[in-house]
N, C-alpha and C positions, 0 to 999 in steps of 0.2 A: 504494500500500500504506500503510495507516494505521499509525503508530507511536505507541502510547499513545492518548490522547484528543485531543491537540492537535498532532500531528505527521504529516507526510506525506512519504514517500520515493517517488521516481519515477525512471524510465529514459526516455531519448529516443533515437530512431533516425530518421535523415532523409537526404535527398539534398541536395547542395549544388552550386551552379554559380556560376562567376565569369568575368568577361571583363576582361582586363588589356590596356590600349591604351597605346602609347608612340609618340612621334614625335620626330624630330630633323631639322630642315631639311626636305627633300622626302621623306625615308624615314620609313615608319611600320610598326609591327608590332602585331598583335593576337594574343593567346593566350587561348583559351577553355578553362577548367578545369572538371572535374566530378569528383564523388566522393561520399563518404558522411560522415555525422557520427554520433557516439555521445555520449551524455551521461548523467550521474547527478546527482541533486539531492535536497535535503532542505528542507522548508518547515516552520517552527514558528510556530503561531498563539499570540499572547500574550493579547490581549483585544479584543473587538469586531472591528474591521476591521484591526487591527495584526498584522503578522507579519514575520518575517525568514527569509531563505533563503540557501542556499549551493548552488553548482552548478559542475560540472566538465564540460568539453566537449572532444572530440577530433574534428578534421577531417582527412580524407585526400583530397587532390586528386591522385589517381593518374593520371587520364586528362587529356591535354591535346592541343589542336589549335593549331598555330602558323601564322599567315599573315603574310607580310612583303612589302612592296612599296616601290619607289623610283620617283621621277619624274625624268626627264632631258629637258628641253625639252618636247616635246609627246608623248613616249612614256612609257608606264607599264610598268615591268618587274615581273613577279611571280614 
C-alpha cells in the first residue's frame, strides 16, 4: 500500500520451521519446531536508490516434535 508518493506500508505472513540439536556426552536431543510468522513494515524512499525502513515481526513456534537418544556401550536407547 503506497503512503504518499515516497512511502510504502506492507504486511507479511509466513510459515517458519527450526531444528534445535543438543548433545552432552553420549546423549543427544533434537527438537523440530514449526509455526507461523506475522509482520508489518514501512519503507520510505529518500532519493535515487536510498531508502530507510522499519519492520516488526512476530513468530509463534507452537508445534514441536522432540527426539532424544542415549548410547551405552554398543546399545542405543531411544
